[in-house]
C-alpha positions in Angstrom: 22.2 47.4 11.3 21.6 43.8 9.5 17.8 42.7 10.0 17.6 39.8 12.0 17.3 36.1 10.7 13.9 34.9 10.8 14.3 31.1 11.7 12.2 28.4 10.4 12.0 25.4 12.7 10.3 22.7 10.4 9.3 18.9 12.6 9.6 16.3 9.8 10.1 12.8 9.1 11.9 11.0 6.6 9.3 8.3 6.8 6.5 11.2 5.7 5.3 12.0 2.2 3.6 14.7 3.2 7.3 16.2 4.6 8.3 16.3 1.6 5.5 17.4 -0.3 5.6 20.4 2.3 9.6 20.5 1.9 8.6 21.1 -1.6 6.4 23.8 -1.2 8.0 25.7 1.4 10.8 25.9 -1.0 8.7 27.3 -3.8 7.3 29.8 -0.9 10.4 31.0 0.2 12.1 31.5 -3.5 9.5 33.8 -3.9 10.0 35.7 -0.6 12.2 38.7 -0.6 14.0 38.5 2.3 15.0 34.6 1.7 18.8 35.1 2.1 17.9 36.3 5.9 15.9 33.2 6.4 17.7 29.9 8.7 15.8 26.3 8.6 16.2 24.2 11.1 14.6 20.7 10.8 13.6 19.6 13.9 13.1 15.8 14.4 9.7 14.0 14.9 9.5 10.1 14.4 5.6 8.7 13.9 6.8 5.3 14.6 9.3 5.7 17.4 8.8 1.6 17.9 9.2 1.3 14.2 12.1 -2.3 13.4 14.7 -1.5 11.3 12.9 -2.4 8.6 8.8 -3.8 8.1 8.3 -5.8 5.4 5.0 -6.0 3.5 2.3 -3.8 1.0 2.5 0.1 2.2 -1.4 0.0 1.7 -1.5 -2.6 4.3 0.6 -1.1 6.8 -0.9 2.1 5.9 -4.8 0.8 6.3 -3.4 -1.0 9.5 -2.2 2.0 11.2 -5.1 4.2 10.4 -7.5 1.0 11.0 -9.3 2.0 7.3 -10.0 -1.0 4.1 -7.1 -1.6 1.8 -9.0 0.3 -0.5 -9.2 3.6 1.6 -5.4 3.5 2.0 -4.9 2.8 -2.1 -7.1 5.8 -2.1 -4.8 7.9 0.4 -1.2 6.7 -1.8 -3.0 7.5 -4.9 -3.8 11.1 -3.2 -0.4 11.3 -2.0 1.1 10.6 -5.3 -0.8 12.9 -7.6 -0.2 16.0 -4.9 3.6 15.0 -5.0 3.3 15.0 -8.8 2.2 18.1 -9.2 5.3 19.2 -6.7 7.3 17.6 -9.1 8.4 14.8 -7.0 7.6 10.7 -8.0 6.7 8.9 -4.6 7.2 4.8 -5.0 5.3 3.4 -2.6 5.6 0.6 -4.0 9.4 0.1 -3.7 9.3 1.9 -0.2 11.4 -0.2 2.5 9.9 1.7 6.0 11.8 1.3 8.8 13.1 3.1 11.9 13.9 6.7 11.3 16.0 7.3 14.9 19.4 7.0 13.0 18.8 9.2 10.4 17.7 12.0 13.0 21.1 12.0 14.8 22.8 11.8 11.1 20.4 15.0 10.3 22.1 16.6 13.6 25.2 16.1 12.4 24.2 17.5 9.4 23.1 21.0 11.4 26.7 21.4 13.1 28.1 20.6 9.3 25.8 23.2 7.8 24.8 20.6 5.4 21.2 19.5 6.5 18.9 20.5 3.8 21.2 18.5 1.4 21.0 15.7 3.9 17.6 15.8 4.9 17.2 16.3 0.9 18.8 12.5 0.0 17.3 10.5 2.7 13.5 11.9 2.2 14.3 11.0 -1.7 16.2 7.5 -0.4 13.4 6.9 1.4 10.2 7.3 -0.7 11.3 7.3 -4.3 14.1 5.5 -5.1 13.3 2.8 -2.5 16.7 2.6 -0.3 16.7 0.0 2.8 17.0 2.7 4.9 17.7 0.7 8.0 21.3 -0.3 6.9 23.9 1.0 8.1 26.1 0.9 5.6 23.5 2.3 3.3 22.9 5.1 5.4 27.1 5.7 5.7 26.5 5.7 1.7 23.7 8.7 1.3 25.2 10.7 4.3 28.5 10.4 2.1 26.4 11.3 -1.2 24.9 14.5 0.3 27.7 16.2 1.9 28.3 14.6 5.0 32.3 12.9 5.2 31.1 9.4 5.3 33.6 7.9 8.0 32.4 10.8 10.6 28.9 9.3 9.7 30.1 5.9 10.2 31.5 7.2 13.7 28.1 8.9 14.8 26.3 4.7 14.0 28.5 3.3 16.5 27.8 5.4 19.1 24.8 7.2 20.9 25.7 11.1 19.9 22.9 12.9 18.7 20.4 11.0 20.6 19.4 13.4 22.9 19.1 16.3 20.2 16.7 14.0 19.1 14.6 13.6 22.2 14.8 17.4 23.2 13.1 17.4 19.6 10.5 15.1 20.1 9.7 16.6 23.6 10.2 20.1 22.3 7.2 18.8 19.9 5.2 17.3 22.8 5.0 21.0 24.2 4.0 22.9 21.3 1.2 20.7 20.9 2.7 19.3 18.0 1.1 15.4 17.0 1.2 15.6 13.2 3.9 16.8 10.7 5.0 18.3 9.1 4.9 21.5 11.0 6.9 24.6 10.4 7.4 27.6 13.3 8.4 31.1 12.1 10.8 32.4 14.6 8.4 31.1 17.6 6.1 33.4 16.7 3.9 31.9 14.2 2.7 28.5 12.9 1.7 26.3 10.1 0.6 22.5 10.6 0.8 20.6 7.2 1.8 20.3 3.5 -0.3 23.8 3.1 0.4 25.6 -0.4 3.3 27.7 -1.2 0.7 30.9 -1.2 -0.3 30.5 2.7 3.7 29.7 3.6 4.5 32.8 2.2 2.2 35.1 3.8 3.4 33.2 7.5 6.9 34.4 6.0 5.5 37.6 4.9 3.9 38.0 8.7 6.7 36.5 10.3 9.3 38.9 9.1 6.5 42.1 9.5 5.2 41.7 12.8 7.2 39.0 15.7 4.5 38.5 17.8 2.9 35.8 19.7 2.5 32.4 18.4 -0.3 31.9 15.9 -1.3 28.8 13.9 -1.7 30.0 10.0 -4.1 28.3 8.1 -6.2 26.2 11.0 -9.6 25.1 10.5 -11.4 26.2 13.3 -11.1 24.9 16.4 -8.6 22.9 14.7 -5.4 21.4 16.7 -2.2 21.2 15.4 -1.3 18.2 13.5 -4.4 17.0 13.0 -5.1 15.2 10.4 -3.8 11.9 8.8 -3.6 10.5 5.4 -7.3 12.3 3.8 -5.5 15.9 5.1 -2.1 17.0 4.3 0.1 15.7 7.6 1.7 12.3 8.9 0.5 11.7 12.6 1.7 9.5 15.4 
């Protein structure tokens, strides 16, 4: 009898630098997991700023300081830490050319990608476009091009953008995140029994995979500080929060 696949759901936002870092760390953990062929990964929708316009002008550090009520100097320190951490995972974050904006449409396309079995590739392309390449992801034509580059049919992606397809699925993911108490991303849920909050080291993510595979009993937060709430910590932690 074939073992039941272990489902890992990852609540994440394309606008979240820690989500990109967390993706790389999870990939490193999965590469070391003996049963990796039996793991199904599902990317779930989470918007850090649902009210964001299509594009937000201005320096990233200034926006970060405003969001978290800190000084420009403290915001630059957060950016430096994220950039250095990402570099350690082989990623190049270019906050100097990032063009933040609303990510709702990108999440809709990720639901289409899930149906077409190319969700991870589209997620990767969107993260790189947003956080490294400085693409104007609020531009529908840019999104269609990016979708086409990562495995989706460009015409089908364009059709989604002229409709409200997958809007309900995005909202359902976000509602489920609220039920689970998720306030920051990335947030990993393994077989609806174990959870990991934040871009934790690959070793901890591997330990969570091992535990979930061996004993699928109850939903327990793996690696949370004592008394910590799921998803706490922004900028100075390892996750992005609303």
